[in-house]
Wavefront OBJ file of the C-alpha trace (Angstrom):
o trace
v 38.823 -57.579 -53.717
v 38.659 -61.060 -50.846
v 41.935 -60.339 -49.958
v 40.842 -56.647 -49.011
v 37.913 -57.529 -47.160
v 39.738 -60.242 -44.906
v 41.486 -56.749 -43.421
v 38.095 -54.933 -42.783
v 37.859 -54.725 -38.941
v 34.426 -56.424 -37.259
v 32.901 -53.100 -36.501
v 33.512 -51.672 -40.691
v 31.754 -55.790 -41.293
v 28.610 -54.939 -38.235
v 28.237 -51.640 -40.141
v 27.942 -52.816 -43.532
v 25.448 -55.440 -42.196
v 23.336 -53.042 -40.668
v 23.733 -50.907 -43.922
v 22.182 -54.194 -46.008
v 19.451 -54.641 -43.275
v 18.392 -50.437 -43.675
v 18.309 -51.342 -46.850
v 16.266 -54.127 -47.386
v 13.714 -52.812 -44.993
v 13.232 -49.507 -47.226
v 13.012 -51.536 -50.193
v 10.832 -54.048 -48.767
v 8.718 -50.957 -48.020
v 9.054 -48.666 -50.574
v 7.300 -51.695 -52.617
l 1 2 3 4 5 6 7 8 9 10 11 12 13 14 15 16 17 18 19 20 21 22 23 24 25 26 27 28 29 30 31
């Protein structure tokens, strides 16, 4: 799994980070 993650483009990693932040905000707002 770690080897595959290293192959991801920077854009993919950035998108994942954004998704995590948005999810965190939604979860925080819901609670």
